[in-house]
A tleap script that builds the chain and sets N, CA, C and O, in Angstrom:
source leaprc.protein.ff14SB
mol = sequence {
  NMET GLN THR GLU ARG GLU LYS ILE SER TYR
  LYS ILE GLY GLU ARG ILE ARG GLU PHE ARG
  VAL GLY LYS ASN LEU SER GLN GLU SER LEU
  ALA LEU ALA SER GLU ILE HIE PRO ALA TYR
  LEU GLY ARG VAL GLU ARG GLY GLU LYS CYS
  PRO THR ILE ASP THR LEU TYR LYS ILE ALA
  GLN GLY LEU LYS ILE PRO LEU SER GLN LEU
  LEU ASN VAL THR ALA GLU ILE LYS PRO SER
  HIE SER GLU ALA ILE HIE ARG ILE GLU LYS
  ALA ILE TYR SER LEU SER GLU GLN GLU ALA
  VAL GLU ILE ALA ASP ILE ILE GLU ARG LEU
  ILE ALA PHE LYS LYS ILE SER CPRO
}
set mol.1.N position { 4.883 -51.937 -59.889 }
set mol.1.CA position { 3.777 -52.409 -58.915 }
set mol.1.C position { 3.612 -51.407 -57.719 }
set mol.1.O position { 4.576 -51.080 -57.028 }
set mol.2.N position { 2.357 -50.943 -57.513 }
set mol.2.CA position { 2.195 -50.115 -56.580 }
set mol.2.C position { 2.004 -50.825 -55.168 }
set mol.2.O position { 1.433 -51.908 -55.037 }
set mol.3.N position { 2.544 -50.093 -54.144 }
set mol.3.CA position { 2.432 -50.458 -52.834 }
set mol.3.C position { 1.017 -50.028 -52.270 }
set mol.3.O position { 0.347 -49.116 -52.753 }
set mol.4.N position { 0.668 -50.765 -51.238 }
set mol.4.CA position { -0.619 -50.405 -50.678 }
set mol.4.C position { -0.868 -48.809 -50.308 }
set mol.4.O position { -1.896 -48.141 -50.421 }
set mol.5.N position { 0.450 -48.440 -49.825 }
set mol.5.CA position { 0.375 -47.024 -49.393 }
set mol.5.C position { 0.182 -46.066 -50.792 }
set mol.5.O position { -0.564 -45.087 -50.767 }
set mol.6.N position { 0.752 -46.363 -51.712 }
set mol.6.CA position { 0.556 -45.703 -52.962 }
set mol.6.C position { -0.863 -45.696 -53.535 }
set mol.6.O position { -1.383 -44.733 -54.096 }
set mol.7.N position { -1.407 -46.860 -53.329 }
set mol.7.CA position { -2.863 -46.972 -53.905 }
set mol.7.C position { -3.825 -46.296 -53.028 }
set mol.7.O position { -4.849 -45.794 -53.493 }
set mol.8.N position { -3.522 -46.261 -51.704 }
set mol.8.CA position { -4.381 -45.354 -50.798 }
set mol.8.C position { -4.150 -43.885 -50.991 }
set mol.8.O position { -5.092 -43.100 -50.885 }
set mol.9.N position { -3.000 -43.504 -51.255 }
set mol.9.CA position { -2.667 -42.134 -51.604 }
set mol.9.C position { -3.327 -41.666 -52.904 }
set mol.9.O position { -3.747 -40.521 -53.068 }
set mol.10.N position { -3.382 -42.610 -53.784 }
set mol.10.CA position { -4.001 -42.305 -55.051 }
set mol.10.C position { -5.565 -42.145 -55.072 }
set mol.10.O position { -6.168 -41.404 -55.848 }
set mol.11.N position { -6.130 -42.930 -54.125 }
set mol.11.CA position { -7.552 -42.958 -53.893 }
set mol.11.C position { -7.972 -41.787 -53.059 }
set mol.11.O position { -9.080 -41.285 -53.251 }
set mol.12.N position { -7.068 -41.266 -52.043 }
set mol.12.CA position { -7.396 -40.028 -51.275 }
set mol.12.C position { -7.360 -38.919 -52.263 }
set mol.12.O position { -8.244 -38.063 -52.257 }
set mol.13.N position { -6.345 -38.896 -53.137 }
set mol.13.CA position { -6.106 -37.824 -54.018 }
set mol.13.C position { -7.390 -37.714 -55.005 }
set mol.13.O position { -7.861 -36.618 -55.310 }
set mol.14.N position { -7.860 -38.817 -55.428 }
set mol.14.CA position { -9.017 -38.937 -56.370 }
set mol.14.C position { -10.246 -38.206 -55.482 }
set mol.14.O position { -10.921 -37.316 -56.000 }
set mol.15.N position { -10.435 -38.571 -54.362 }
set mol.15.CA position { -11.538 -38.155 -53.656 }
set mol.15.C position { -11.388 -36.605 -53.360 }
set mol.15.O position { -12.393 -35.894 -53.385 }
set mol.16.N position { -10.329 -36.161 -53.124 }
set mol.16.CA position { -10.195 -34.777 -52.897 }
set mol.16.C position { -10.588 -33.969 -54.135 }
set mol.16.O position { -11.284 -32.954 -54.157 }
set mol.17.N position { -10.014 -34.605 -55.161 }
set mol.17.CA position { -10.297 -33.883 -56.525 }
set mol.17.C position { -11.879 -33.987 -56.747 }
set mol.17.O position { -12.468 -32.946 -57.038 }
set mol.18.N position { -12.504 -35.011 -56.645 }
set mol.18.CA position { -13.932 -35.216 -56.890 }
set mol.18.C position { -14.802 -34.241 -55.942 }
set mol.18.O position { -15.787 -33.614 -56.330 }
set mol.19.N position { -14.358 -34.222 -54.839 }
set mol.19.CA position { -15.167 -33.268 -53.770 }
set mol.19.C position { -14.775 -31.763 -54.246 }
set mol.19.O position { -15.609 -30.862 -54.164 }
set mol.20.N position { -13.693 -31.576 -54.661 }
set mol.20.CA position { -13.161 -30.125 -55.090 }
set mol.20.C position { -14.208 -29.831 -56.374 }
set mol.20.O position { -15.063 -28.948 -56.306 }
set mol.21.N position { -14.048 -30.586 -57.409 }
set mol.21.CA position { -14.684 -30.410 -58.523 }
set mol.21.C position { -16.194 -30.205 -58.264 }
set mol.21.O position { -16.815 -29.244 -58.716 }
set mol.22.N position { -16.780 -31.251 -57.445 }
set mol.22.CA position { -18.222 -31.138 -57.023 }
set mol.22.C position { -18.632 -29.805 -56.494 }
set mol.22.O position { -19.748 -29.328 -56.702 }
set mol.23.N position { -17.636 -29.181 -55.759 }
set mol.23.CA position { -17.989 -27.934 -55.085 }
set mol.23.C position { -17.504 -26.637 -56.023 }
set mol.23.O position { -17.463 -25.488 -55.584 }
set mol.24.N position { -17.182 -26.975 -57.247 }
set mol.24.CA position { -16.847 -25.900 -58.167 }
set mol.24.C position { -15.586 -25.195 -57.537 }
set mol.24.O position { -15.493 -23.971 -57.629 }
set mol.25.N position { -14.738 -25.838 -56.980 }
set mol.25.CA position { -13.497 -25.033 -56.541 }
set mol.25.C position { -12.458 -25.288 -57.351 }
set mol.25.O position { -12.389 -26.336 -57.992 }
set mol.26.N position { -11.403 -24.198 -57.408 }
set mol.26.CA position { -10.204 -24.495 -58.239 }
set mol.26.C position { -9.139 -25.068 -57.258 }
set mol.26.O position { -9.372 -24.885 -56.064 }
set mol.27.N position { -8.103 -25.678 -57.566 }
set mol.27.CA position { -7.129 -26.242 -56.730 }
set mol.27.C position { -6.505 -24.966 -55.879 }
set mol.27.O position { -6.120 -25.080 -54.715 }
set mol.28.N position { -6.467 -23.871 -56.551 }
set mol.28.CA position { -5.834 -22.707 -55.756 }
set mol.28.C position { -6.762 -22.327 -54.721 }
set mol.28.O position { -6.324 -22.072 -53.599 }
set mol.29.N position { -8.075 -22.256 -54.988 }
set mol.29.CA position { -8.957 -21.662 -53.932 }
set mol.29.C position { -9.132 -22.752 -52.852 }
set mol.29.O position { -9.353 -22.363 -51.705 }
set mol.30.N position { -9.059 -24.038 -53.092 }
set mol.30.CA position { -9.043 -25.069 -52.027 }
set mol.30.C position { -7.743 -24.935 -51.297 }
set mol.30.O position { -7.785 -24.900 -50.068 }
set mol.31.N position { -6.702 -24.864 -51.857 }
set mol.31.CA position { -5.430 -24.661 -51.233 }
set mol.31.C position { -5.364 -23.534 -50.240 }
set mol.31.O position { -4.763 -23.635 -49.170 }
set mol.32.N position { -5.999 -22.467 -50.630 }
set mol.32.CA position { -6.103 -21.149 -49.881 }
set mol.32.C position { -6.904 -21.506 -48.735 }
set mol.32.O position { -6.392 -21.309 -47.633 }
set mol.33.N position { -8.020 -21.975 -48.789 }
set mol.33.CA position { -9.002 -22.444 -47.724 }
set mol.33.C position { -8.399 -23.320 -46.883 }
set mol.33.O position { -8.723 -23.233 -45.698 }
set mol.34.N position { -7.511 -24.238 -47.229 }
set mol.34.CA position { -6.936 -25.333 -46.526 }
set mol.34.C position { -5.521 -24.790 -45.955 }
set mol.34.O position { -4.920 -25.499 -45.147 }
set mol.35.N position { -5.064 -23.744 -46.294 }
set mol.35.CA position { -3.852 -23.101 -45.757 }
set mol.35.C position { -2.687 -24.144 -46.186 }
set mol.35.O position { -1.792 -24.431 -45.391 }
set mol.36.N position { -2.747 -24.650 -47.384 }
set mol.36.CA position { -1.605 -25.375 -47.904 }
set mol.36.C position { -1.197 -24.806 -49.352 }
set mol.36.O position { -1.971 -24.096 -49.995 }
set mol.37.N position { 0.046 -25.164 -49.801 }
set mol.37.CA position { 0.408 -24.665 -51.062 }
set mol.37.C position { -0.308 -25.286 -52.232 }
set mol.37.O position { -0.557 -26.491 -52.250 }
set mol.38.N position { -0.638 -24.474 -53.203 }
set mol.38.CA position { -1.471 -25.101 -54.319 }
set mol.38.C position { -0.751 -26.109 -55.177 }
set mol.38.O position { -1.430 -26.910 -55.819 }
set mol.39.N position { 0.636 -26.141 -55.248 }
set mol.39.CA position { 1.359 -27.175 -55.994 }
set mol.39.C position { 1.417 -28.500 -55.166 }
set mol.39.O position { 1.378 -29.613 -55.689 }
set mol.40.N position { 1.514 -28.268 -53.809 }
set mol.40.CA position { 1.256 -29.588 -52.894 }
set mol.40.C position { 0.088 -30.117 -53.132 }
set mol.40.O position { 0.045 -31.316 -53.409 }
set mol.41.N position { -1.096 -29.354 -53.076 }
set mol.41.CA position { -2.391 -29.907 -53.303 }
set mol.41.C position { -2.428 -30.671 -54.718 }
set mol.41.O position { -2.971 -31.769 -54.834 }
set mol.42.N position { -1.872 -30.070 -55.671 }
set mol.42.CA position { -1.874 -30.802 -56.836 }
set mol.42.C position { -1.228 -32.214 -56.975 }
set mol.42.O position { -1.714 -33.112 -57.663 }
set mol.43.N position { -0.029 -32.320 -56.216 }
set mol.43.CA position { 0.535 -33.617 -55.978 }
set mol.43.C position { -0.173 -34.564 -55.106 }
set mol.43.O position { -0.106 -35.788 -55.227 }
set mol.44.N position { -0.838 -33.948 -54.242 }
set mol.44.CA position { -1.797 -34.805 -53.347 }
set mol.44.C position { -2.779 -35.453 -54.257 }
set mol.44.O position { -2.944 -36.673 -54.234 }
set mol.45.N position { -3.510 -34.578 -55.146 }
set mol.45.CA position { -4.593 -35.036 -55.900 }
set mol.45.C position { -4.168 -36.143 -56.890 }
set mol.45.O position { -4.885 -37.095 -57.199 }
set mol.46.N position { -2.903 -35.906 -57.358 }
set mol.46.CA position { -2.489 -36.981 -58.447 }
set mol.46.C position { -1.704 -38.213 -57.569 }
set mol.46.O position { -1.001 -39.028 -58.166 }
set mol.47.N position { -1.867 -38.259 -56.308 }
set mol.47.CA position { -1.428 -39.346 -55.626 }
set mol.47.C position { 0.053 -39.396 -55.486 }
set mol.47.O position { 0.606 -40.451 -55.174 }
set mol.48.N position { 0.742 -38.259 -55.713 }
set mol.48.CA position { 2.282 -38.298 -55.847 }
set mol.48.C position { 2.800 -38.075 -54.355 }
set mol.48.O position { 3.927 -38.449 -54.028 }
set mol.49.N position { 1.941 -37.460 -53.477 }
set mol.49.CA position { 2.345 -37.310 -52.085 }
set mol.49.C position { 1.268 -37.945 -51.121 }
set mol.49.O position { 0.063 -38.027 -51.358 }
set mol.50.N position { 1.862 -38.335 -50.102 }
set mol.50.CA position { 0.983 -38.955 -49.014 }
set mol.50.C position { 0.946 -37.871 -47.850 }
set mol.50.O position { 1.866 -37.698 -47.051 }
set mol.51.N position { -0.196 -37.198 -47.871 }
set mol.51.CA position { -0.295 -36.174 -46.779 }
set mol.51.C position { -0.451 -36.771 -45.463 }
set mol.51.O position { -0.882 -37.912 -45.291 }
set mol.52.N position { -0.063 -35.918 -44.468 }
set mol.52.CA position { -0.216 -36.276 -42.957 }
set mol.52.C position { -1.779 -36.152 -42.650 }
set mol.52.O position { -2.540 -35.543 -43.402 }
set mol.53.N position { -2.168 -36.757 -41.533 }
set mol.53.CA position { -3.555 -36.715 -41.047 }
set mol.53.C position { -3.778 -35.076 -40.771 }
set mol.53.O position { -4.922 -34.626 -40.837 }
set mol.54.N position { -2.815 -34.331 -40.507 }
set mol.54.CA position { -3.044 -32.937 -40.220 }
set mol.54.C position { -3.406 -32.232 -41.437 }
set mol.54.O position { -4.283 -31.367 -41.449 }
set mol.55.N position { -2.769 -32.575 -42.424 }
set mol.55.CA position { -2.964 -31.864 -43.801 }
set mol.55.C position { -4.275 -32.387 -44.451 }
set mol.55.O position { -4.959 -31.595 -45.099 }
set mol.56.N position { -4.634 -33.596 -44.319 }
set mol.56.CA position { -5.996 -34.067 -44.669 }
set mol.56.C position { -7.082 -33.411 -43.846 }
set mol.56.O position { -8.162 -33.186 -44.393 }
set mol.57.N position { -6.909 -33.113 -42.688 }
set mol.57.CA position { -7.867 -32.403 -41.805 }
set mol.57.C position { -8.099 -31.001 -42.373 }
set mol.57.O position { -9.226 -30.546 -42.573 }
set mol.58.N position { -6.933 -30.329 -42.624 }
set mol.58.CA position { -6.945 -29.058 -43.337 }
set mol.58.C position { -7.879 -29.004 -44.569 }
set mol.58.O position { -8.789 -28.187 -44.710 }
set mol.59.N position { -7.544 -29.964 -45.428 }
set mol.59.CA position { -8.118 -30.123 -46.731 }
set mol.59.C position { -9.622 -30.500 -46.481 }
set mol.59.O position { -10.421 -29.964 -47.249 }
set mol.60.N position { -10.080 -31.262 -45.611 }
set mol.60.CA position { -11.470 -31.713 -45.145 }
set mol.60.C position { -12.210 -30.367 -44.749 }
set mol.60.O position { -13.334 -30.095 -45.171 }
set mol.61.N position { -11.447 -29.513 -43.862 }
set mol.61.CA position { -11.993 -28.062 -43.425 }
set mol.61.C position { -12.219 -27.347 -44.631 }
set mol.61.O position { -13.314 -26.825 -44.843 }
set mol.62.N position { -11.166 -27.269 -45.540 }
set mol.62.CA position { -11.422 -26.440 -46.745 }
set mol.62.C position { -12.471 -26.725 -47.700 }
set mol.62.O position { -12.999 -25.855 -48.393 }
set mol.63.N position { -12.796 -28.075 -47.731 }
set mol.63.CA position { -13.902 -28.549 -48.511 }
set mol.63.C position { -15.138 -28.581 -47.744 }
set mol.63.O position { -16.168 -28.917 -48.328 }
set mol.64.N position { -15.171 -28.240 -46.373 }
set mol.64.CA position { -16.201 -28.276 -45.504 }
set mol.64.C position { -17.063 -29.446 -45.484 }
set mol.64.O position { -18.289 -29.454 -45.599 }
set mol.65.N position { -16.232 -30.492 -45.315 }
set mol.65.CA position { -16.679 -31.901 -45.033 }
set mol.65.C position { -16.060 -32.477 -43.865 }
set mol.65.O position { -14.965 -32.011 -43.547 }
set mol.66.N position { -16.590 -33.469 -43.117 }
set mol.66.CA position { -15.840 -34.193 -42.056 }
set mol.66.C position { -14.749 -34.906 -42.667 }
set mol.66.O position { -14.829 -35.277 -43.838 }
set mol.67.N position { -13.615 -35.149 -41.870 }
set mol.67.CA position { -12.425 -35.831 -42.285 }
set mol.67.C position { -12.704 -37.122 -42.583 }
set mol.67.O position { -12.073 -37.677 -43.483 }
set mol.68.N position { -13.788 -37.856 -41.800 }
set mol.68.CA position { -14.087 -39.154 -42.076 }
set mol.68.C position { -14.814 -39.479 -43.428 }
set mol.68.O position { -14.817 -40.578 -43.983 }
set mol.69.N position { -15.397 -38.396 -43.835 }
set mol.69.CA position { -15.938 -38.700 -45.120 }
set mol.69.C position { -14.796 -38.567 -46.336 }
set mol.69.O position { -14.853 -39.299 -47.325 }
set mol.70.N position { -13.778 -37.581 -46.165 }
set mol.70.CA position { -12.871 -37.687 -47.041 }
set mol.70.C position { -11.898 -39.057 -47.054 }
set mol.70.O position { -11.348 -39.483 -48.070 }
set mol.71.N position { -11.802 -39.623 -45.806 }
set mol.71.CA position { -10.895 -40.975 -45.748 }
set mol.71.C position { -11.708 -42.069 -46.144 }
set mol.71.O position { -11.147 -43.107 -46.495 }
set mol.72.N position { -13.080 -41.984 -46.139 }
set mol.72.CA position { -13.891 -43.257 -46.548 }
set mol.72.C position { -13.827 -43.468 -48.013 }
set mol.72.O position { -14.732 -43.072 -48.749 }
set mol.73.N position { -12.780 -44.082 -48.450 }
set mol.73.CA position { -12.408 -44.375 -49.880 }
set mol.73.C position { -13.339 -45.383 -50.519 }
set mol.73.O position { -13.365 -45.478 -51.746 }
set mol.74.N position { -14.056 -46.092 -49.799 }
set mol.74.CA position { -15.124 -47.066 -50.538 }
set mol.74.C position { -16.542 -46.436 -50.488 }
set mol.74.O position { -17.463 -47.052 -51.025 }
set mol.75.N position { -16.789 -45.180 -49.844 }
set mol.75.CA position { -18.093 -44.718 -49.994 }
set mol.75.C position { -18.154 -43.836 -51.088 }
set mol.75.O position { -17.172 -43.239 -51.530 }
set mol.76.N position { -19.622 -43.721 -51.655 }
set mol.76.CA position { -19.856 -42.943 -52.866 }
set mol.76.C position { -19.839 -41.437 -52.503 }
set mol.76.O position { -20.288 -41.151 -51.393 }
set mol.77.N position { -19.415 -40.511 -53.235 }
set mol.77.CA position { -19.239 -39.212 -52.934 }
set mol.77.C position { -20.626 -38.555 -53.171 }
set mol.77.O position { -21.140 -38.528 -54.289 }
set mol.78.N position { -21.201 -38.032 -52.077 }
set mol.78.CA position { -22.360 -37.223 -52.179 }
set mol.78.C position { -22.299 -35.735 -51.743 }
set mol.78.O position { -22.771 -35.397 -50.657 }
set mol.79.N position { -21.759 -34.910 -52.526 }
set mol.79.CA position { -21.453 -33.584 -52.087 }
set mol.79.C position { -22.505 -32.608 -51.686 }
set mol.79.O position { -22.246 -31.612 -51.011 }
set mol.80.N position { -23.780 -32.934 -52.144 }
set mol.80.CA position { -24.842 -32.160 -51.979 }
set mol.80.C position { -25.206 -31.799 -50.417 }
set mol.80.O position { -25.726 -30.722 -50.120 }
set mol.81.N position { -24.897 -32.760 -49.496 }
set mol.81.CA position { -25.360 -32.447 -48.151 }
set mol.81.C position { -23.938 -32.371 -47.270 }
set mol.81.O position { -23.967 -32.325 -46.040 }
set mol.82.N position { -22.898 -32.364 -47.906 }
set mol.82.CA position { -21.656 -32.422 -47.111 }
set mol.82.C position { -21.455 -31.006 -46.468 }
set mol.82.O position { -20.930 -31.060 -45.357 }
set mol.83.N position { -21.696 -30.014 -46.830 }
set mol.83.CA position { -21.572 -28.707 -46.005 }
set mol.83.C position { -22.484 -28.743 -44.915 }
set mol.83.O position { -22.051 -28.444 -43.803 }
set mol.84.N position { -23.733 -29.076 -45.062 }
set mol.84.CA position { -24.659 -29.227 -44.011 }
set mol.84.C position { -24.140 -30.174 -42.952 }
set mol.84.O position { -24.096 -29.855 -41.763 }
set mol.85.N position { -23.757 -31.321 -43.406 }
set mol.85.CA position { -23.292 -32.297 -42.337 }
set mol.85.C position { -22.004 -31.878 -41.678 }
set mol.85.O position { -21.814 -32.228 -40.513 }
set mol.86.N position { -21.160 -31.206 -42.273 }
set mol.86.CA position { -20.008 -30.500 -41.755 }
set mol.86.C position { -20.428 -29.607 -40.586 }
set mol.86.O position { -20.027 -29.750 -39.431 }
set mol.87.N position { -21.266 -28.686 -41.006 }
set mol.87.CA position { -21.727 -27.750 -39.995 }
set mol.87.C position { -22.377 -28.265 -38.852 }
set mol.87.O position { -22.073 -27.801 -37.753 }
set mol.88.N position { -23.203 -29.130 -38.947 }
set mol.88.CA position { -23.849 -29.765 -37.878 }
set mol.88.C position { -22.896 -30.596 -36.860 }
set mol.88.O position { -22.975 -30.540 -35.633 }
set mol.89.N position { -22.030 -31.336 -37.567 }
set mol.89.CA position { -20.950 -32.021 -36.844 }
set mol.89.C position { -19.996 -31.027 -35.982 }
set mol.89.O position { -19.687 -31.211 -34.805 }
set mol.90.N position { -19.629 -30.042 -36.720 }
set mol.90.CA position { -18.751 -29.041 -36.008 }
set mol.90.C position { -19.456 -28.489 -34.771 }
set mol.90.O position { -18.827 -28.322 -33.726 }
set mol.91.N position { -20.858 -28.182 -34.885 }
set mol.91.CA position { -21.645 -27.458 -33.902 }
set mol.91.C position { -21.859 -28.525 -32.725 }
set mol.91.O position { -21.775 -28.137 -31.560 }
set mol.92.N position { -22.112 -29.755 -32.997 }
set mol.92.CA position { -22.321 -30.758 -31.947 }
set mol.92.C position { -21.042 -31.124 -31.223 }
set mol.92.O position { -21.185 -31.702 -30.146 }
set mol.93.N position { -19.937 -30.901 -31.607 }
set mol.93.CA position { -18.895 -31.237 -30.875 }
set mol.93.C position { -18.622 -30.510 -29.726 }
set mol.93.O position { -17.904 -31.011 -28.860 }
set mol.94.N position { -19.171 -29.213 -29.569 }
set mol.94.CA position { -18.969 -28.206 -28.390 }
set mol.94.C position { -20.219 -28.803 -27.326 }
set mol.94.O position { -20.303 -28.273 -26.217 }
set mol.95.N position { -20.988 -29.692 -27.621 }
set mol.95.CA position { -22.080 -30.138 -26.751 }
set mol.95.C position { -21.689 -31.224 -25.898 }
set mol.95.O position { -20.697 -31.898 -26.175 }
set mol.96.N position { -22.429 -31.458 -24.827 }
set mol.96.CA position { -22.222 -32.774 -24.049 }
set mol.96.C position { -23.071 -33.754 -24.867 }
set mol.96.O position { -23.916 -33.440 -25.705 }
set mol.97.N position { -22.684 -35.096 -24.462 }
set mol.97.CA position { -23.468 -36.132 -25.042 }
set mol.97.C position { -24.978 -36.059 -24.984 }
set mol.97.O position { -25.656 -36.429 -25.943 }
set mol.98.N position { -25.451 -35.640 -23.996 }
set mol.98.CA position { -26.754 -35.598 -23.712 }
set mol.98.C position { -27.539 -34.438 -24.663 }
set mol.98.O position { -28.616 -34.633 -25.227 }
set mol.99.N position { -26.801 -33.265 -24.708 }
set mol.99.CA position { -27.295 -32.209 -25.579 }
set mol.99.C position { -27.160 -32.583 -26.997 }
set mol.99.O position { -28.057 -32.235 -27.765 }
set mol.100.N position { -26.153 -33.250 -27.441 }
set mol.100.CA position { -26.044 -33.829 -28.863 }
set mol.100.C position { -27.197 -34.833 -29.066 }
set mol.100.O position { -27.806 -34.788 -30.135 }
set mol.101.N position { -27.508 -35.636 -28.229 }
set mol.101.CA position { -28.656 -36.562 -28.380 }
set mol.101.C position { -30.044 -35.517 -28.664 }
set mol.101.O position { -30.802 -35.570 -29.632 }
set mol.102.N position { -30.096 -34.666 -27.617 }
set mol.102.CA position { -31.449 -33.808 -27.847 }
set mol.102.C position { -31.317 -33.066 -29.082 }
set mol.102.O position { -32.411 -32.802 -29.581 }
set mol.103.N position { -30.256 -32.624 -29.766 }
set mol.103.CA position { -30.195 -31.932 -30.928 }
set mol.103.C position { -30.615 -32.981 -32.108 }
set mol.103.O position { -31.357 -32.687 -33.046 }
set mol.104.N position { -30.080 -34.109 -31.921 }
set mol.104.CA position { -30.395 -35.242 -32.976 }
set mol.104.C position { -31.864 -35.573 -33.039 }
set mol.104.O position { -32.439 -35.856 -34.090 }
set mol.105.N position { -32.471 -35.520 -31.789 }
set mol.105.CA position { -34.003 -35.790 -31.702 }
set mol.105.C position { -34.677 -34.610 -32.524 }
set mol.105.O position { -35.474 -34.895 -33.418 }
set mol.106.N position { -34.392 -33.396 -32.255 }
set mol.106.CA position { -34.935 -32.210 -32.775 }
set mol.106.C position { -34.739 -32.325 -34.359 }
set mol.106.O position { -35.704 -32.131 -35.098 }
set mol.107.N position { -33.462 -32.648 -34.877 }
set mol.107.CA position { -33.265 -32.721 -36.186 }
set mol.107.C position { -34.198 -33.821 -36.952 }
set mol.107.O position { -34.743 -33.646 -38.042 }
set mol.108.N position { -34.260 -34.976 -36.154 }
set mol.108.CA position { -35.108 -36.025 -36.588 }
set mol.108.C position { -36.665 -35.704 -36.755 }
set mol.108.O position { -37.319 -36.094 -37.722 }
set mol.109.N position { -37.180 -34.948 -35.700 }
set mol.109.CA position { -38.518 -34.358 -35.826 }
set mol.109.C position { -38.642 -33.280 -36.988 }
set mol.109.O position { -39.577 -33.320 -37.786 }
set mol.110.N position { -37.775 -32.442 -37.029 }
set mol.110.CA position { -37.910 -31.615 -38.276 }
set mol.110.C position { -37.862 -32.247 -39.539 }
set mol.110.O position { -38.546 -31.784 -40.452 }
set mol.111.N position { -37.151 -33.234 -39.720 }
set mol.111.CA position { -37.155 -34.071 -40.947 }
set mol.111.C position { -38.635 -34.798 -41.245 }
set mol.111.O position { -39.152 -34.903 -42.357 }
set mol.112.N position { -39.140 -35.233 -40.081 }
set mol.112.CA position { -40.323 -35.974 -40.213 }
set mol.112.C position { -41.372 -35.048 -40.471 }
set mol.112.O position { -42.300 -35.434 -41.182 }
set mol.113.N position { -41.384 -33.791 -39.975 }
set mol.113.CA position { -42.233 -32.797 -40.170 }
set mol.113.C position { -42.180 -32.240 -41.495 }
set mol.113.O position { -43.195 -31.800 -42.036 }
set mol.114.N position { -40.987 -32.235 -42.076 }
set mol.114.CA position { -40.807 -31.732 -43.539 }
set mol.114.C position { -41.446 -32.682 -44.426 }
set mol.114.O position { -42.071 -32.285 -45.409 }
set mol.115.N position { -41.329 -33.945 -44.137 }
set mol.115.CA position { -41.860 -35.063 -45.074 }
set mol.115.C position { -43.354 -34.992 -45.107 }
set mol.115.O position { -43.900 -35.314 -46.163 }
set mol.116.N position { -44.128 -34.594 -44.040 }
set mol.116.CA position { -45.588 -34.452 -44.084 }
set mol.116.C position { -46.084 -33.183 -44.570 }
set mol.116.O position { -47.265 -33.170 -44.917 }
set mol.117.N position { -45.406 -32.097 -44.664 }
set mol.117.CA position { -45.630 -30.838 -44.889 }
set mol.117.C position { -45.355 -30.736 -46.443 }
set mol.117.O position { -44.323 -31.178 -46.949 }
set mol.118.N position { -46.349 -30.127 -47.150 }
set mol.118.CA position { -46.182 -29.931 -48.525 }
set mol.118.C position { -45.066 -28.783 -48.853 }
set mol.118.O position { -44.803 -28.494 -50.020 }
savepdb mol mol.pdb
quit
C-alpha cells in the first residue's frame, strides 16, 4: 500500500516525464539543463525518489516552466504555452508591483488587438 508521499512522488514524476516528452527532450538533455544526474532524474520520473523543492525548481527551470505548474498535479498539462509563460513570469519578478500590473495591461491589450486583427 502506497503512502501519500509515495503517491505524490509518483504524480510529480509523471508530470516531469509528460512535460519532458512534450518538449521532445531526452532524460539526459533535461538532466543536463537542470544540473542533476540523469540516473537521478530517471528515478524521480519513476517515482522512486522524492526530490527536494530545490531539485524540483532546477527541473522546472530545465523544462522552462514555472515551478507552480510542475507542482500542480491536478492540472492538465498544456506545454504549448509553458515556455512563454515561464519567460514572462521570470521577467516580471524583477519589476515592482506597479510595473508588473502595467506589463499585464499591455499584454492584455496586445491579446485583444491580436483577436481583432486578421
